[in-house]
C-alpha positions as CSV (number, residue, x, y, z in Angstrom):
1,R,5.9,-57.3,-35.0
2,L,5.0,-53.8,-33.9
3,H,1.8,-54.5,-32.0
4,P,1.1,-57.3,-29.5
5,A,-1.7,-59.7,-30.1
6,E,-5.2,-58.9,-28.9
7,S,-5.0,-61.6,-26.2
8,R,-1.7,-60.1,-24.9
9,I,-3.3,-56.6,-24.8
10,R,-6.2,-58.0,-22.8
11,K,-3.8,-59.7,-20.4
12,L,-1.7,-56.6,-19.9
13,S,-4.7,-54.3,-19.4
14,I,-5.8,-56.5,-16.5
15,E,-2.3,-56.7,-15.0
16,T,-1.4,-53.0,-15.4
17,P,-4.6,-51.0,-16.1
18,A,-4.3,-47.5,-17.5
19,R,-5.2,-44.5,-15.5
20,L,-6.2,-41.1,-16.7
21,I,-5.2,-38.4,-14.3
22,L,-7.3,-35.3,-14.7
23,F,-6.6,-31.7,-13.6
24,D,-9.1,-29.6,-15.5
25,M,-12.5,-29.8,-17.3
26,L,-12.6,-27.8,-20.5
27,V,-15.9,-29.2,-21.7
28,A,-18.8,-30.2,-19.5
29,P,-20.3,-33.7,-19.9
30,G,-23.2,-32.3,-22.0
31,G,-20.7,-30.8,-24.4
32,K,-20.9,-27.1,-23.2
33,T,-17.5,-25.4,-23.3
34,M,-16.2,-24.3,-19.9
35,L,-13.2,-22.3,-21.3
36,E,-14.6,-19.0,-20.2
37,R,-15.1,-20.1,-16.6
38,P,-12.3,-19.6,-14.1
39,L,-10.0,-22.5,-13.3
40,Q,-11.4,-22.9,-9.8
41,A,-14.9,-23.3,-11.2
42,R,-13.7,-25.8,-13.7
43,R,-11.9,-27.7,-11.0
44,E,-15.0,-27.8,-8.8
45,A,-17.0,-29.1,-11.8
46,L,-14.4,-31.8,-12.4
47,E,-14.4,-32.8,-8.7
48,A,-18.2,-33.1,-8.9
49,F,-18.1,-35.2,-12.1
50,L,-15.5,-37.6,-10.7
51,S,-17.4,-38.0,-7.4
52,K,-20.2,-39.5,-9.5
53,A,-18.1,-41.4,-12.0
54,A,-17.9,-45.1,-11.4
55,N,-14.6,-45.6,-13.2
56,P,-11.5,-46.5,-11.2
57,G,-9.3,-45.6,-14.2
58,L,-10.1,-41.9,-13.7
59,Q,-8.1,-40.1,-11.0
60,L,-8.1,-36.5,-9.8
61,S,-4.7,-34.9,-9.7
62,P,-3.7,-33.3,-6.4
63,S,-4.1,-29.5,-6.4
64,T,-2.8,-26.6,-4.4
65,T,-2.4,-22.9,-4.5
66,N,0.4,-23.0,-2.0
67,V,3.8,-22.6,-3.7
68,A,5.7,-24.3,-0.8
69,T,3.4,-27.4,-1.1
70,A,4.0,-27.5,-4.9
71,R,7.8,-27.4,-4.3
72,Q,7.5,-30.3,-1.9
73,W,5.6,-32.3,-4.4
74,L,8.3,-31.7,-7.0
75,Q,11.1,-32.6,-4.6
76,G,9.2,-35.7,-3.4
77,A,8.8,-36.9,-7.0
78,G,12.5,-37.6,-7.2
79,G,12.8,-36.6,-10.9
80,S,10.0,-38.8,-12.0
81,T,7.8,-35.9,-13.1
82,D,8.2,-33.3,-15.8
83,G,6.7,-30.5,-13.8
84,V,3.7,-29.1,-12.1
85,V,0.7,-27.7,-13.9
């Protein structure tokens, strides 16, 4: 059987809920594209959106422009990450 039963899915979703880790906002909640805006502006829009979102499954990724900090994050991950965006 490839897929678990619906009752098993419900049980697992409570025990280990999914999280969506966000780092950029390409489209605003109203549907307007943000692709032409700089990354910093999109990040600020995402932070504002998440500050109002009442969904514990949404998580803002850490962000830095400091190369040394990014290297520390990679080293601290212990090989459990594919890279840094």
